[in-house]
C-alpha positions in Angstrom: 110.8 132.4 93.6 111.3 129.4 91.2 113.4 126.4 92.0 115.9 127.4 89.4 116.4 130.9 90.9 116.7 129.4 94.4 119.3 127.0 93.1 121.3 129.8 91.4 121.1 131.9 94.6 122.4 129.0 96.7 125.1 128.4 94.2 126.2 132.0 94.1 126.2 132.2 97.9 128.2 129.0 98.2 130.8 130.1 95.6 131.1 133.8 96.3 134.4 134.9 97.7 137.0 132.6 99.3 134.6 129.8 100.3 135.4 128.0 103.5 136.2 124.3 103.1 133.3 123.1 105.3 130.8 120.3 104.9 128.0 122.9 104.9 129.5 124.8 102.1 130.0 121.7 99.9 126.4 120.6 100.7 125.1 124.0 99.5 127.1 123.7 96.3 125.9 120.1 95.8 122.3 121.2 96.3 122.7 123.9 93.7 124.3 121.5 91.2 121.5 118.9 91.8 118.9 121.6 91.2 120.5 122.0 87.7 120.7 118.2 87.4 124.5 118.5 87.2 125.0 115.3 89.2 128.6 114.8 88.3 129.6 118.1 90.0 127.2 117.4 92.9 128.9 114.1 93.5 132.3 115.7 93.8 131.0 118.2 96.3 129.2 115.6 98.3 132.3 113.3 98.5 134.2 116.3 99.9 131.4 117.0 102.4 131.6 113.4 103.7 135.4 113.6 104.0 134.9 116.6 106.3 131.9 115.1 108.1 131.5 111.4 107.6 128.3 111.1 109.7 126.2 113.6 107.7 123.0 111.8 107.0 122.0 114.6 104.6 125.2 114.2 102.6 124.8 110.4 102.4 121.2 110.8 101.2 122.1 113.4 98.6 125.2 111.4 97.4 123.2 108.2 97.1 120.5 110.0 95.1 123.1 111.6 92.8 125.0 108.4 92.2 121.7 106.6 91.4 120.8 109.3 89.0 124.1 108.7 87.1 123.5 104.9 87.1 126.0 104.0 89.9 123.4 102.0 91.7 125.8 99.6 93.5 127.8 102.6 94.9 124.6 104.4 95.9 123.3 101.6 98.0 125.4 102.0 101.2 124.8 105.8 101.2 121.0 105.3 100.8 121.1 102.7 103.6 122.9 105.2 105.9 120.3 107.9 105.1 117.4 105.4 105.4 116.1 106.5 101.9 113.9 103.4 101.4 112.4 104.6 98.2 115.7 105.1 96.3 117.3 102.2 98.1 114.6 99.9 96.7 115.2 101.2 93.2 119.0 100.8 93.5 118.6 97.2 94.8 116.3 96.4 91.9 118.8 97.7 89.4 121.5 95.5 91.0 119.2 92.5 90.8 119.2 92.0 94.6 115.6 91.2 94.2 114.6 89.7 97.6 116.0 92.8 99.4 114.5 95.1 96.8 111.0 93.7 97.2 111.2 93.9 101.0 112.5 97.5 100.8 110.0 98.7 98.2 107.1 97.2 100.1 108.2 99.1 103.2 108.6 102.3 101.1 105.1 101.8 99.7 103.6 101.8 103.2 104.5 105.5 103.4 103.7 106.4 99.8 101.3 103.7 98.4 100.6 105.4 95.0 104.1 106.4 94.0 104.5 105.4 90.4 108.3 104.8 90.5 107.9 102.5 93.5 105.1 100.6 91.9 107.0 100.3 88.7 110.2 99.0 90.4 108.3 96.6 92.7 106.7 95.1 89.6 110.1 94.9 87.9 111.7 93.3 91.0 108.9 90.7 91.2 109.4 90.0 87.5 113.1 89.4 88.0 112.4 87.0 90.9 109.6 85.3 89.0 111.8 84.8 85.9 114.7 83.5 88.0 112.5 80.9 89.8 110.7 79.8 86.7 114.0 79.4 84.7 115.4 77.3 87.5 112.2 75.2 87.6 112.3 74.4 83.9 116.1 73.8 84.0 116.2 71.5 87.0 112.8 69.7 86.6 111.7 70.0 83.0 109.3 67.0 83.2 107.7 68.0 86.5 104.0 68.8 86.8 104.9 72.4 87.7 107.0 72.8 84.6 104.1 71.7 82.4 101.8 74.0 84.3 104.2 76.9 83.7 104.4 76.0 80.0 100.6 75.9 79.9 100.4 79.4 81.4 102.9 80.7 78.8 100.9 79.2 75.9 97.7 80.7 77.4 99.2 84.1 77.6 100.0 83.8 73.8 96.4 82.6 73.1 97.7 79.2 72.0 94.8 77.4 73.7 95.3 73.9 72.3 98.9 73.9 73.4 97.9 75.3 76.8 95.3 72.6 77.3 97.7 69.9 76.3 100.3 71.0 78.9 97.7 71.3 81.6 96.5 67.7 81.0 100.1 66.5 80.9 100.6 68.2 84.3 97.6 66.2 85.6 99.1 63.0 84.2 102.2 63.6 86.2 100.4 64.7 89.3 96.7 64.1 89.4 96.2 65.9 92.8 97.6 69.2 91.6 95.2 71.9 92.6 94.3 74.7 90.3 94.7 72.8 87.0 91.1 71.7 86.7 90.1 75.3 87.5 92.3 76.6 84.6 90.9 74.0 82.2 87.4 74.9 83.3 88.0 78.5 82.4 89.3 77.5 79.0 86.1 75.5 78.4 83.9 78.3 79.7 85.6 80.8 77.4 84.8 78.4 74.5 81.2 78.3 75.6 81.3 74.6 76.5 79.3 74.7 79.8 79.2 70.9 80.2 82.9 70.5 80.0 83.4 73.6 82.2 81.1 72.1 84.8 83.1 68.8 84.7 86.4 70.6 85.3 85.0 72.8 88.1 83.5 69.8 89.9 86.9 68.1 89.7 88.5 71.2 91.2 85.9 71.4 94.0 86.6 67.7 94.8 90.3 68.5 95.1 89.9 71.8 96.8 86.7 71.8 98.9 87.9 74.8 100.8 88.5 77.0 97.8 85.9 79.7 97.6 86.7 80.6 93.9 86.3 77.0 92.8 82.9 76.9 94.6 81.8 80.1 92.9 82.9 78.9 89.5 80.9 75.8 89.8 77.9 77.6 91.2 78.1 80.2 88.4 78.2 77.6 85.6 75.3 75.7 87.2 73.4 79.0 87.3 74.1 79.5 83.6 72.8 76.0 82.9 69.6 76.7 84.8 70.3 74.4 87.8 69.5 77.1 90.2 68.9 75.0 93.3 72.3 73.3 93.1 73.9 76.6 92.0 72.5 78.4 95.1 74.0 75.7 97.4 77.5 76.2 95.8 77.3 79.9 95.9 76.3 80.0 99.5 79.2 77.7 100.3 81.5 80.0 98.3 80.3 83.0 100.3 81.0 81.2 103.5 84.5 80.2 102.4 85.4 83.6 101.0 83.1 86.4 102.2 82.7 89.7 100.4 83.8 88.4 97.0 81.5 90.5 94.8 81.4 88.0 91.9 80.0 85.4 94.3 77.5 87.8 95.9 76.2 89.0 92.5 75.5 85.4 91.3 74.1 84.6 94.8 71.6 87.4 94.4 70.6 86.0 91.0 70.2 82.5 92.2 68.3 83.6 95.3 65.9 85.6 93.2 65.3 82.7 90.8 64.6 80.5 93.9 62.0 83.0 95.1 64.1 84.3 98.0 63.8 88.0 97.4 65.2 89.0 100.9 68.4 87.0 100.3 68.7 88.4 96.8 68.3 92.0 98.1 70.9 91.4 100.8 73.5 89.9 98.4 73.0 92.7 95.8 73.2 95.5 98.4 76.5 94.0 99.5 77.8 94.1 95.9 76.8 97.8 95.7 78.5 98.5 99.0 81.7 96.7 98.1 81.8 97.4 94.4 81.6 101.1 94.2 81.4 102.2 90.6 82.3 98.8 89.1 80.4 97.1 86.4 79.1 94.5 88.8 77.9 97.1 91.3 76.0 98.9 88.4 74.4 95.6 87.4 73.5 94.9 91.0 71.6 98.2 91.1 69.7 97.3 87.9 68.8 93.9 89.5 67.7 95.7 92.7 65.6 98.1 90.7 63.7 95.2 89.0 63.3 93.4 92.4 61.9 96.5 94.1 59.5 97.2 91.2 58.1 93.7 91.6 57.6 94.3 95.3 55.8 97.6 94.6 58.6 99.7 96.1 58.5 102.2 93.2 60.5 105.0 94.7 63.4 102.7 95.7 63.2 101.0 92.3 63.5 104.4 90.6 66.4 105.5 92.8 68.4 102.3 92.0 67.6 102.7 88.3 68.7 106.3 88.2 72.0 105.4 89.9 72.5 102.6 87.4 72.0 105.0 84.5 74.4 107.5 86.1 77.1 104.8 86.3 76.5 103.7 82.7 76.7 107.3 81.5 79.9 107.7 83.4 81.4 104.8 81.5 80.3 106.1 78.1 80.5 110.0 78.3 79.6 111.8 75.1 
């Protein structure tokens, strides 16, 4: 029996004859109306149900859902709280711009339903509200601060206005030379432009400021590897892996540097970790290709063929005919 037929049956049962004025009767009517998406009528029935039984968790939940469906998010909130409907409560709080509460509630709801598209959408929306509010306050209250210039740089970067972004990043460093993350951002700009020398300079500056940052160590090691300084690159990549284990970008480059430094066992270990952690990612596929070449050099033909075949399967999966 379809949902529509069930709803009509419930509706006819609830409305047939001189219906009793009970909470159960009004709940049945409301359920029938909600099945037909007639939320206005459902709301009337649910209000009466709560007049007759104010502690009905079911009625509170249904009323909160119906009110939210009609856009009455503020009114829906106390009912959803009573019913402990965290999913809908998080949405209602977001719509009312009660962002801190919304984020906390949505995160709790996602624990039970981690892939729910509505929850993920509203969590992003709530975080966006909170981000915009804090950034607006930053620019308004401290427009000449280093963080305000960093924020402007990121805005320009998002718009692909690279020169303006670099200017704002450098102004931020003039205001506060010990600001972590700025040299890293500048290094990425230089790397994107193909200027390896300038990228290395910025990544070294970041490593000096943040010796405990695994990403900074990886970036420096990676650019050194691109420049052919494999021995120094290997040291930085090993340090990065100690600081932030299981980062597949570091592991992939660590495998390359180890192979170039004639350390095949270390290269194999690093690339096998990439495969284990990366699944079907591009880096995992590339690691399989590197392993195939490594095994072939060592005379392990069967293992080399197996890794090559898996690499080809992954590449085919990315470009199906």
